[in-house]
VOVO-910638 format. One record per residue (C-alpha): x, y, z; residue number from 1. Coordinates in Angstrom, 1 decimal. Layout:
<atoms>
(atom (X; Y; Z); NUM)
...
</atoms>
This chain:
<atoms>
(atom (0.0; 0.1; -0.1); 1)
(atom (1.1; 3.4; -0.8); 2)
(atom (1.3; 6.5; 1.7); 3)
(atom (-1.9; 7.9; 0.0); 4)
(atom (-3.6; 4.4; 0.2); 5)
(atom (-2.6; 3.1; 3.6); 6)
(atom (-3.4; -0.4; 4.5); 7)
(atom (-7.1; -0.6; 5.9); 8)
(atom (-5.9; -3.0; 8.5); 9)
(atom (-3.6; -0.4; 10.2); 10)
(atom (-4.6; 2.6; 12.3); 11)
(atom (-2.6; 5.6; 13.5); 12)
(atom (-0.9; 4.9; 16.8); 13)
(atom (-2.5; 8.1; 18.2); 14)
(atom (-6.1; 6.7; 17.6); 15)
(atom (-5.0; 3.4; 19.2); 16)
(atom (-3.6; 4.9; 22.4); 17)
(atom (-6.5; 7.2; 22.8); 18)
(atom (-9.0; 4.4; 22.6); 19)
(atom (-7.0; 2.2; 24.8); 20)
(atom (-6.4; 4.9; 27.3); 21)
(atom (-9.9; 6.5; 27.0); 22)
(atom (-8.3; 9.8; 26.6); 23)
(atom (-8.2; 12.5; 23.8); 24)
(atom (-6.0; 12.2; 20.7); 25)
(atom (-4.1; 15.3; 21.8); 26)
(atom (-3.3; 13.6; 25.2); 27)
(atom (-2.3; 10.4; 23.3); 28)
(atom (0.0; 12.2; 21.0); 29)
(atom (1.8; 13.9; 23.9); 30)
(atom (2.1; 10.5; 25.6); 31)
(atom (3.7; 9.1; 22.4); 32)
(atom (6.0; 12.0; 21.9); 33)
(atom (7.1; 11.8; 25.6); 34)
(atom (8.4; 8.3; 25.0); 35)
(atom (5.7; 6.6; 27.0); 36)
(atom (4.3; 4.3; 24.4); 37)
(atom (5.8; 1.0; 23.2); 38)
(atom (4.9; -1.1; 20.2); 39)
(atom (5.9; -4.7; 20.4); 40)
(atom (8.2; -3.7; 23.2); 41)
(atom (9.9; -1.0; 21.2); 42)
(atom (9.4; 2.7; 22.2); 43)
(atom (7.9; 4.7; 19.4); 44)
(atom (7.7; 8.5; 19.5); 45)
(atom (5.9; 9.2; 16.1); 46)
(atom (2.3; 9.7; 16.7); 47)
(atom (1.6; 9.2; 12.9); 48)
(atom (3.0; 5.5; 13.1); 49)
(atom (0.4; 2.9; 12.1); 50)
(atom (-0.1; -0.3; 13.9); 51)
(atom (-2.3; -3.5; 13.4); 52)
(atom (-4.7; -4.9; 15.7); 53)
(atom (-2.3; -7.9; 16.2); 54)
(atom (0.6; -5.6; 17.5); 55)
(atom (0.9; -5.0; 21.1); 56)
(atom (0.7; -1.5; 22.3); 57)
(atom (1.6; -0.7; 25.9); 58)
(atom (1.7; 2.6; 27.9); 59)
(atom (4.3; 2.9; 30.6); 60)
(atom (2.7; 2.6; 34.1); 61)
(atom (4.4; 5.8; 35.3); 62)
(atom (3.3; 7.7; 32.2); 63)
(atom (2.9; 11.5; 32.7); 64)
(atom (2.0; 14.2; 30.4); 65)
(atom (5.0; 16.4; 29.5); 66)
(atom (5.5; 19.8; 31.1); 67)
(atom (3.7; 22.2; 28.6); 68)
(atom (5.9; 25.1; 29.6); 69)
(atom (8.2; 26.6; 26.9); 70)
(atom (11.8; 25.6; 27.0); 71)
(atom (15.0; 27.5; 26.5); 72)
(atom (18.1; 26.1; 24.9); 73)
(atom (21.7; 27.0; 25.4); 74)
(atom (24.0; 26.0; 22.6); 75)
(atom (27.7; 26.3; 22.2); 76)
(atom (28.0; 27.3; 18.7); 77)
(atom (31.1; 26.5; 16.7); 78)
(atom (32.6; 29.1; 14.4); 79)
(atom (31.2; 28.7; 10.8); 80)
(atom (27.4; 28.4; 11.8); 81)
(atom (25.1; 31.3; 11.4); 82)
(atom (23.1; 32.3; 14.5); 83)
(atom (20.7; 35.0; 13.6); 84)
(atom (16.9; 35.6; 13.7); 85)
(atom (16.6; 38.3; 11.1); 86)
(atom (19.3; 38.4; 8.3); 87)
(atom (19.7; 35.6; 5.8); 88)
(atom (22.3; 33.1; 6.9); 89)
(atom (25.9; 33.4; 5.5); 90)
(atom (26.7; 29.9; 6.5); 91)
(atom (24.8; 26.6; 7.8); 92)
(atom (22.4; 27.4; 10.6); 93)
(atom (23.4; 26.9; 14.2); 94)
(atom (19.8; 25.8; 14.9); 95)
(atom (20.6; 22.6; 12.8); 96)
(atom (22.8; 21.5; 15.7); 97)
(atom (19.8; 21.4; 18.1); 98)
(atom (18.5; 17.7; 18.0); 99)
(atom (18.6; 14.9; 20.6); 100)
(atom (21.9; 13.5; 19.6); 101)
(atom (23.7; 16.8; 20.5); 102)
(atom (22.1; 17.1; 24.0); 103)
(atom (24.8; 17.5; 26.7); 104)
(atom (25.0; 14.3; 28.6); 105)
(atom (25.8; 16.1; 31.9); 106)
(atom (22.6; 18.4; 31.6); 107)
(atom (21.4; 18.8; 35.1); 108)
(atom (17.9; 19.9; 34.2); 109)
(atom (16.5; 16.4; 34.3); 110)
(atom (14.2; 17.5; 31.4); 111)
(atom (13.3; 14.7; 29.1); 112)
(atom (14.2; 15.6; 25.4); 113)
(atom (11.1; 15.8; 23.2); 114)
(atom (10.7; 16.5; 19.5); 115)
(atom (8.5; 19.5; 20.4); 116)
(atom (11.4; 21.2; 22.2); 117)
(atom (13.0; 22.0; 18.8); 118)
(atom (9.9; 23.7; 17.5); 119)
(atom (9.2; 27.5; 17.2); 120)
(atom (12.7; 28.4; 18.5); 121)
(atom (13.8; 32.1; 18.5); 122)
(atom (17.3; 33.0; 18.5); 123)
(atom (17.7; 35.6; 21.2); 124)
(atom (21.4; 36.4; 21.2); 125)
(atom (22.8; 36.5; 17.5); 126)
(atom (26.3; 35.8; 17.0); 127)
(atom (28.3; 36.4; 13.8); 128)
(atom (29.0; 33.2; 11.8); 129)
(atom (32.8; 33.5; 12.3); 130)
(atom (32.5; 33.7; 16.1); 131)
(atom (31.8; 30.8; 18.6); 132)
(atom (30.3; 30.5; 22.1); 133)
(atom (27.1; 30.8; 23.9); 134)
(atom (23.8; 31.3; 21.8); 135)
(atom (20.4; 31.1; 23.4); 136)
(atom (17.3; 29.7; 21.7); 137)
(atom (13.8; 29.8; 23.3); 138)
(atom (10.2; 29.1; 23.0); 139)
(atom (9.4; 31.5; 25.8); 140)
(atom (7.6; 34.3; 24.0); 141)
(atom (8.0; 36.6; 27.2); 142)
(atom (11.6; 36.1; 27.2); 143)
(atom (11.9; 36.6; 23.5); 144)
(atom (9.7; 39.9; 23.8); 145)
(atom (12.1; 41.4; 26.4); 146)
(atom (15.3; 40.8; 24.4); 147)
(atom (13.6; 42.0; 21.1); 148)
(atom (12.4; 45.1; 22.7); 149)
(atom (15.8; 45.9; 24.0); 150)
(atom (17.6; 45.2; 20.7); 151)
(atom (15.2; 47.4; 18.9); 152)
(atom (16.5; 50.6; 20.9); 153)
(atom (18.6; 52.5; 18.8); 154)
(atom (20.9; 54.1; 21.5); 155)
(atom (23.0; 51.4; 23.3); 156)
(atom (22.8; 53.4; 26.5); 157)
(atom (19.1; 53.0; 26.4); 158)
(atom (19.4; 49.1; 26.4); 159)
(atom (18.8; 48.9; 30.2); 160)
(atom (17.4; 45.4; 30.1); 161)
(atom (20.4; 44.0; 28.1); 162)
(atom (22.2; 41.4; 30.0); 163)
(atom (26.0; 41.9; 30.1); 164)
(atom (27.9; 39.6; 27.6); 165)
(atom (31.6; 38.4; 28.3); 166)
(atom (33.6; 37.5; 25.3); 167)
(atom (37.1; 36.4; 24.7); 168)
(atom (38.7; 38.2; 21.8); 169)
(atom (41.7; 37.0; 19.9); 170)
(atom (43.5; 40.0; 18.4); 171)
(atom (46.7; 41.0; 16.3); 172)
(atom (48.4; 44.3; 15.9); 173)
(atom (49.6; 46.9; 18.4); 174)
(atom (46.9; 48.8; 20.4); 175)
(atom (46.9; 52.4; 20.5); 176)
(atom (48.6; 54.1; 23.5); 177)
(atom (45.4; 55.2; 25.1); 178)
(atom (43.4; 52.2; 23.5); 179)
(atom (42.4; 50.4; 26.6); 180)
(atom (41.3; 53.6; 28.4); 181)
(atom (39.3; 54.6; 25.3); 182)
(atom (37.4; 51.3; 25.4); 183)
(atom (36.7; 51.5; 29.1); 184)
(atom (35.3; 55.0; 28.6); 185)
(atom (32.9; 54.4; 25.5); 186)
(atom (33.8; 54.8; 21.9); 187)
(atom (32.0; 56.6; 19.4); 188)
(atom (30.9; 54.2; 16.7); 189)
(atom (28.6; 55.2; 13.6); 190)
(atom (27.5; 58.3; 15.3); 191)
(atom (26.6; 56.4; 18.4); 192)
(atom (28.3; 56.5; 21.8); 193)
(atom (28.7; 53.1; 23.1); 194)
(atom (28.6; 52.2; 26.7); 195)
(atom (31.9; 51.7; 28.6); 196)
(atom (33.4; 48.3; 28.1); 197)
(atom (35.2; 46.3; 30.8); 198)
(atom (38.3; 45.5; 28.9); 199)
(atom (41.4; 43.7; 30.1); 200)
(atom (44.2; 41.6; 28.8); 201)
(atom (44.2; 37.9; 29.4); 202)
(atom (47.7; 37.5; 27.7); 203)
(atom (49.5; 39.2; 24.9); 204)
(atom (47.0; 38.4; 22.2); 205)
(atom (43.6; 37.9; 24.1); 206)
(atom (41.4; 40.6; 25.4); 207)
(atom (38.4; 39.9; 27.8); 208)
(atom (35.5; 42.1; 27.0); 209)
(atom (32.5; 42.6; 29.3); 210)
(atom (29.8; 44.2; 27.1); 211)
(atom (26.5; 45.8; 28.0); 212)
(atom (24.5; 47.4; 25.3); 213)
(atom (27.2; 46.5; 22.8); 214)
(atom (26.6; 43.5; 20.3); 215)
(atom (29.4; 41.0; 19.4); 216)
(atom (29.1; 41.9; 15.8); 217)
(atom (30.5; 45.4; 16.6); 218)
(atom (33.6; 44.0; 18.3); 219)
(atom (35.8; 44.0; 15.1); 220)
(atom (35.0; 47.8; 14.5); 221)
(atom (35.6; 48.5; 18.2); 222)
(atom (38.9; 46.8; 18.1); 223)
(atom (39.9; 48.4; 14.7); 224)
(atom (39.2; 51.8; 16.3); 225)
(atom (42.3; 51.2; 18.7); 226)
(atom (44.5; 49.5; 16.2); 227)
(atom (43.7; 45.9; 16.6); 228)
(atom (42.5; 43.3; 14.2); 229)
(atom (40.2; 40.5; 15.4); 230)
(atom (41.0; 37.1; 14.7); 231)
(atom (38.5; 35.1; 16.7); 232)
(atom (35.6; 35.9; 19.1); 233)
(atom (34.2; 33.5; 21.8); 234)
(atom (31.3; 34.5; 23.8); 235)
(atom (31.6; 32.7; 27.3); 236)
(atom (28.7; 34.3; 29.4); 237)
(atom (25.4; 36.2; 28.9); 238)
(atom (24.3; 37.9; 32.0); 239)
(atom (24.5; 35.2; 34.8); 240)
(atom (24.5; 32.2; 32.5); 241)
(atom (27.9; 30.9; 31.6); 242)
(atom (29.2; 28.6; 28.9); 243)
(atom (31.5; 26.8; 31.3); 244)
(atom (32.8; 23.5; 30.0); 245)
(atom (30.1; 22.8; 27.5); 246)
(atom (31.7; 21.3; 24.4); 247)
(atom (31.2; 23.0; 20.9); 248)
(atom (28.1; 21.8; 19.0); 249)
(atom (26.4; 20.6; 22.1); 250)
(atom (23.3; 22.2; 23.9); 251)
(atom (21.7; 22.0; 27.4); 252)
(atom (18.5; 23.2; 28.9); 253)
(atom (18.3; 26.5; 30.9); 254)
(atom (17.8; 25.5; 34.5); 255)
(atom (14.9; 26.5; 36.4); 256)
(atom (17.0; 28.8; 38.8); 257)
(atom (19.1; 30.4; 36.1); 258)
(atom (18.4; 33.9; 35.1); 259)
(atom (20.0; 36.2; 32.5); 260)
</atoms>
């Protein structure tokens, strides 16, 4: 039988579970996606799967509906992936790295990974394709609205809700004699006065920037203004949420007590 003409002896797994559990089809679908349903002893998470009357379908005794609250995912984006919610991507999308196989094994949230957690995600913290580090994706409309409203403000000094971002910047060249002091006072860039930057040397080629109201995409121009060329950027913290030892290409859930 073709997909357009399915075997009449088969029924959708959602319908079978709904009838078996005496529940709505939407509830049955959530139970399936939550990994609570087995067909012939094998867990099946595809609500559209078809089963025959002869196949055994069991629902776990401790089955519970998944938490309907939206989730927020924290990705360690490798360089070469685009992380943007507006402009067309200039490389493979970092969101393609968000799947069950790339979930951090040491994630302390205790949240079971579900297919719906990768739907309707907004990128809150864009990062240039050539940069690496922490990127935040969320289903939480409230959180997305706060970030979006703040980024829409033209004057960086007005971005009062913007969490501080910490970046490690690999640079080349010789900094201007007063370069560090100018960074700390706030540069004039494209006609806008930037907020002061907490800048310090980590070694001879690495600067640590703590930025508030300054976007990582502005860092190359900021460094150029004081005689430096940027070779690499890595964002290691957004507000009070740190990248820590999370490997590149892996993601975890924002913990309930974590705040930006």
